[in-house]
C-alpha positions in Angstrom: 21.3 143.6 109.5 23.2 143.3 113.2 24.9 140.1 112.0 26.0 141.9 108.8 27.5 144.7 111.1 29.4 142.3 113.5 30.8 140.2 111.0 32.3 144.2 109.2 33.7 144.7 112.8 35.4 141.3 113.1 37.5 141.4 110.3 38.5 145.3 110.9 39.3 143.9 113.9 42.2 141.1 112.5 43.2 143.4 110.0 44.2 145.8 112.4 45.5 143.1 114.7 47.4 142.0 111.4 49.3 145.5 110.7 50.1 145.1 113.9 52.4 142.0 113.3 54.2 143.5 110.3 57.8 143.9 109.4 59.4 145.7 113.2 60.3 149.6 112.8 64.4 149.4 111.4 66.8 149.5 114.1 68.9 152.6 115.2 72.7 151.9 112.8 75.4 150.6 115.8 77.0 153.5 117.1 81.1 152.7 116.3 82.1 153.9 119.4 80.7 150.9 120.6 83.8 148.7 119.5 83.1 145.4 121.1 81.4 146.2 123.8 80.5 143.8 126.4 76.9 145.2 128.2 76.0 142.5 130.4 78.5 139.9 128.4 78.7 136.5 130.1 82.9 136.3 129.4 85.5 138.6 128.8 86.9 136.5 125.1 90.3 137.2 124.2 91.6 135.5 120.8 95.6 133.6 121.3 97.8 133.9 118.3 100.6 131.4 118.4 102.4 128.9 115.8 100.9 125.9 117.5 102.1 123.9 114.6 105.3 124.3 112.5 109.3 125.7 112.8 108.3 127.5 116.3 105.7 124.8 117.4 107.7 125.4 121.1 106.7 128.4 121.6 103.2 128.7 120.5 102.4 125.3 122.5 104.0 127.2 125.7 101.6 130.4 124.8 98.8 127.6 125.0 99.0 126.6 127.6 100.6 129.5 130.1 97.8 131.9 129.1 94.8 129.4 129.9 96.9 128.7 133.3 95.9 132.3 134.0 92.8 132.1 132.3 91.6 128.9 135.0 93.6 131.0 137.8 92.1 134.0 137.6 88.2 132.6 136.8 88.9 129.7 139.3 88.9 133.3 141.5 86.0 134.7 140.6 87.4 136.0 137.5 87.5 139.9 136.5 84.4 141.5 138.9 82.4 138.2 138.4 82.9 137.5 134.7 84.9 134.9 133.3 87.7 134.8 130.8 87.0 133.4 127.7 90.6 132.5 125.3 89.8 131.2 121.8 93.3 129.8 120.5 94.3 130.8 116.3 96.8 128.3 114.9 99.5 131.3 112.7 102.0 128.3 112.1 104.8 131.2 111.9 103.5 132.8 109.4 102.6 136.4 108.3 100.4 135.6 105.9 97.8 133.2 107.9 98.3 135.3 110.8 96.9 138.5 109.4 94.3 136.4 107.7 93.1 135.3 111.0 93.6 139.0 112.4 91.0 140.3 109.8 88.5 136.7 111.1 89.5 138.1 114.8 88.5 142.0 113.9 85.0 140.6 112.8 84.4 139.4 115.5 82.8 141.7 118.0 82.9 139.2 121.3 86.9 139.3 121.0 88.2 141.9 123.1 91.7 142.1 122.6 95.0 139.6 121.4 97.1 138.1 122.6 100.1 137.7 120.1 101.4 136.6 117.7 105.2 134.9 118.4 107.1 136.7 115.9 107.9 140.2 115.2 107.4 139.1 111.2 103.7 138.3 111.9 102.7 141.2 114.5 103.6 143.3 112.4 101.6 141.6 109.8 99.4 142.0 111.8 99.2 145.4 113.2 97.5 147.7 110.4 94.9 145.1 110.3 94.0 145.3 113.9 95.1 148.6 113.9 92.1 149.8 111.7 90.0 147.4 113.5 90.7 148.5 117.3 91.6 145.9 118.5 94.8 145.6 120.7 97.3 143.1 120.2 99.4 142.3 123.1 102.5 140.0 122.0 104.4 138.6 124.6 107.4 138.3 122.3 107.1 140.4 119.4 110.9 142.8 120.2 111.6 144.3 116.4 111.8 148.1 117.4 109.7 149.1 115.0 106.6 147.1 115.9 104.5 149.1 118.6 104.8 152.0 117.4 103.1 150.8 114.3 99.8 152.4 115.8 98.2 153.5 119.2 96.6 149.4 119.9 99.7 147.5 118.9 101.9 146.7 122.6 104.6 144.0 123.4 106.2 143.5 126.7 109.5 141.3 125.5 112.0 144.5 125.6 113.3 145.6 122.3 116.5 144.6 120.7 117.5 148.2 120.3 117.8 146.6 124.0 119.3 143.5 124.2 121.1 143.3 121.2 123.6 146.1 122.3 123.8 144.2 126.3 124.6 140.9 124.2 127.5 142.7 122.2 129.0 145.3 124.7 128.3 142.5 128.0 128.4 139.0 126.7 130.4 139.0 123.6 133.3 141.6 124.7 133.5 142.0 129.0 131.9 138.4 129.6 133.2 136.6 126.8 136.6 138.4 126.0 135.6 137.2 122.4 138.6 138.1 120.2 137.2 137.7 116.3 133.2 136.9 116.2 130.7 135.5 113.0 127.9 136.4 113.0 124.8 134.0 112.0 121.4 135.3 111.8 117.9 134.3 110.6 116.4 136.5 107.7 113.0 137.8 109.5 112.1 141.1 110.8 113.8 140.4 114.0 117.0 138.6 113.0 117.3 141.6 110.6 116.9 144.1 113.5 119.2 142.1 116.4 121.9 141.8 113.2 121.7 145.3 112.6 121.6 146.6 116.4 124.6 144.1 117.6 126.8 145.1 114.4 126.2 149.1 115.1 127.0 148.3 118.9 129.9 145.7 118.0 131.2 148.9 116.2 130.9 151.4 119.1 132.6 149.3 120.8 135.4 147.9 118.4 134.5 144.6 118.8 135.8 142.7 115.9 133.2 140.8 113.6 134.8 138.7 110.6 131.9 137.5 109.2 128.1 138.3 108.7 125.8 134.9 107.4 121.8 135.1 107.2 119.7 132.3 106.5 116.1 131.6 105.2 113.4 130.2 107.6 113.4 126.5 107.4 116.6 125.9 106.2 118.1 122.6 108.3 121.4 122.4 106.4 123.8 124.9 107.6 127.5 123.3 106.5 128.1 125.1 103.3 127.2 128.8 105.3 129.2 127.5 108.3 132.1 126.8 105.9 132.5 129.7 104.6 132.0 131.3 108.3 134.9 129.0 109.4 137.3 130.5 106.7 136.8 134.0 108.5 138.6 132.2 111.5 136.6 133.0 114.3 136.9 132.5 118.2 133.2 133.2 118.6 130.2 132.0 117.0 127.5 134.4 117.7 124.0 133.1 116.7 120.6 135.0 116.4 118.3 132.5 115.7 115.6 130.2 118.1 115.9 127.4 119.9 115.5 124.3 116.5 117.7 126.0 114.5 120.9 126.8 117.2 120.9 122.8 117.5 121.1 122.4 114.6 123.4 124.7 113.9 125.4 122.9 118.0 125.2 119.8 115.6 126.4 120.5 112.2 129.6 122.1 113.8 130.1 119.0 116.0 130.1 116.8 112.4 132.6 119.4 111.1 134.3 118.6 113.9 135.2 122.4 113.9 136.5 124.1 117.7 134.6 127.3 118.1 133.3 128.4 120.8 128.8 128.9 120.5 126.6 132.0 121.4 122.9 132.8 120.8 120.7 135.6 120.9 117.0 134.9 121.0 116.0 131.5 122.3 116.0 132.3 126.2 116.6 129.1 128.6 115.1 126.5 126.1 115.6 123.4 127.1 114.6 122.1 123.5 118.6 123.7 122.7 119.8 120.6 125.6 117.7 117.6 124.0 118.5 118.9 120.0 122.0 119.1 120.6 122.9 117.3 123.8 126.9 117.2 124.4 127.5 120.0 121.3 126.0 122.7 123.1 127.9 122.0 126.4 129.5 126.0 127.3 127.3 127.6 125.4 125.8 131.7 126.6 122.7 132.9 125.9 121.5 136.2 127.2 117.4 136.6 128.8 115.6 138.4 130.7 114.8 136.1 133.4 115.1 132.5 134.6 113.3 130.7 137.1 115.2 129.8 140.9 114.2 127.3 143.2 114.7 130.6 145.2 111.5 132.0 143.8 109.3 130.2 145.5 106.1 131.8 143.7 107.9 131.1 140.0 109.2 128.1 140.2 106.1 126.3 141.8 104.2 128.4 138.4 107.4 126.4 136.6 105.8 122.9 137.9 102.6 123.4 137.0 103.8 124.8 133.7 105.7 121.2 133.5 102.5 119.2 134.5 100.6 120.9 131.6 103.3 120.9 128.8 105.4 118.1 129.1 108.5 120.5 128.8 110.4 123.2 131.0 108.9 126.4 130.3 111.3 129.8 129.3 110.5 133.7 129.6 108.8 132.8 126.2 105.4 131.1 128.2 105.5 133.5 131.1 105.4 136.6 129.5 102.8 134.9 127.7 100.5 134.3 131.5 101.3 137.9 132.0 99.9 139.3 129.6 96.5 137.8 130.6 96.8 139.2 133.9 97.6 143.2 132.4 94.9 142.3 129.9 92.3 141.8 133.5 94.3 144.6 135.1 93.0 147.2 132.2 89.9 146.0 132.7 89.4 145.9 135.8 90.6 150.1 135.6 87.9 150.9 133.4 85.5 152.8 134.6 81.8 152.3 132.5 81.1 149.7 129.6 84.6 147.5 128.9 85.2 147.9 125.0 88.0 147.6 122.7 89.3 151.0 123.4 88.4 151.3 126.3 90.8 148.2 127.2 93.6 149.7 125.1 93.8 153.0 126.5 94.1 151.3 130.0 96.8 149.4 129.3 98.7 152.1 128.0 97.9 154.3 131.0 98.6 150.8 133.0 100.8 151.3 136.3 102.0 149.6 139.2 101.9 146.3 137.5 104.2 143.2 138.3 103.9 140.5 136.7 105.3 136.9 136.9 108.5 138.4 135.1 108.8 141.6 137.2 107.5 145.5 137.0 105.4 146.4 133.4 104.9 149.3 132.8 104.1 150.7 129.1 106.0 153.4 127.5 104.5 155.9 125.0 105.2 153.4 121.9 103.9 150.5 123.9 106.6 148.7 124.8 108.7 148.5 127.2 112.3 147.8 128.3 114.2 144.7 130.2 117.3 144.1 132.2 119.3 140.9 131.0 121.3 138.0 132.4 124.3 135.9 130.9 123.4 132.3 130.9 125.6 129.1 130.1 124.7 125.7 129.7 126.6 123.4 131.5 126.5 119.9 132.4 122.9 119.4 130.0 121.1 122.8 132.6 121.2 126.7 132.4 123.3 128.4 135.3 123.2 132.5 136.0 126.5 133.3 135.5 126.0 137.1 136.3 122.6 139.1 137.8 120.6 142.1 136.3 122.9 145.0 137.2 126.2 143.2 135.6 125.9 146.4 133.1 126.6 149.0 136.9 129.4 147.0 137.6 
C-alpha cells in the first residue's frame, strides 16, 4: 500500500512539473510608440543609401567614404555616450525604384534608426512616403528639390534648395559675373534637373536675361551631338549646363569636337575633379556655383580633405562633405534625447537642433526640414578650381 501511494505521488509530481514546462503565456503586443527603441543597444545603426554603382558612382563612393570617416572618428572618441555607430551601406544604383525597394527593407529592420541618403532628389522623393509611413528619418546630404523635405516630417536635407541656388546662378553668375548676352540651357530630365531649370528660367525672366534655347535629355544619354547642334543654331554665347559631373565632361568634349566656340557654365556638379579628369583642356574657363570649397587656409577642412583623398583616391567636393556632416547631425540629435533613443525621438531632435556647426558651416533646419545656403562662383583654370567670389558677393 505504501509502495502504491509512493508511485502515485511520483506520477502526480511529474505531471505538475510537465504542466509548468508548457507553452508560455503570450507576450504583450509591442507598443508602436517604441518604434526602433534601442534600450541597452550596443550600437546605433544607420542605413546609408547611395549610388555605389551606375552613372553617379563618384558621388556614391564619396558618401560611403565620408560617412565612414565620421563614424570612425566618433567611435574612436568613445561613440555616442559610449554607444558605437554602425553604418550599413546600400547601393541604390542611382535608380528611384531600387532606392524605394531598399527603403521598404530598411523600414522593417528595427535596428536601423535613421537613413542617410539618398543622393538624388528623385531617389529621395521616391523614398519619402515609404520612410515617412515607417516613421524613419531620411537625412539626405544632397537632395535639393524644393518639394522634397516638405513631403513629410521625417524628410531632411542639408544641401540647400534649388529655389536658392538656381536664382543665384541666373542673377549673379550668368548675368552679373559672366555678363552673358544669350544663354542656351541644357538640363537633365529628372526631378532635380526640372526644378533647377524652372527656378533658373523664372529668375532669368525677372532679371531680363536672354535665354535663347532650352533643351533636356534623359539620364544615361551619351551622344549629345544632335542636341548641341540644335542649341548651336540659336547662336548663344554661353551654355548653362544643369547636370552632373560626368555629363558636363561629355558635353564639353563633344563641343570641342564640333569646334564650337562657346563659353560653358555648370549648375550641379560642384567642384568635381571628374570634370577635369574626363575633359581636360576642354573645360578650361568653365564657371560653376558651389556652397562649399576647401582651401589650405581652412586647416580643419584641409586635413579632412587629405584624409578623404587617402581613402577615396579622388578629390572631395561638397557632396561627401555634406554626407560627413549628416553623421555628426545624427550624433548631436541623439545626444539631445532625454530618454529612450527611438526613430521618432531622433526626428524631433533633428528638427529642434540649434547651434550645430559642421564641416560645411552652420546647419539649422527650417520648418520644412531643409536649410538655406550661400554660394561661391568657381572657375577651372590651369586644371584646377579657382575661387572667383566670396559668400558675400550677393551683398556687394
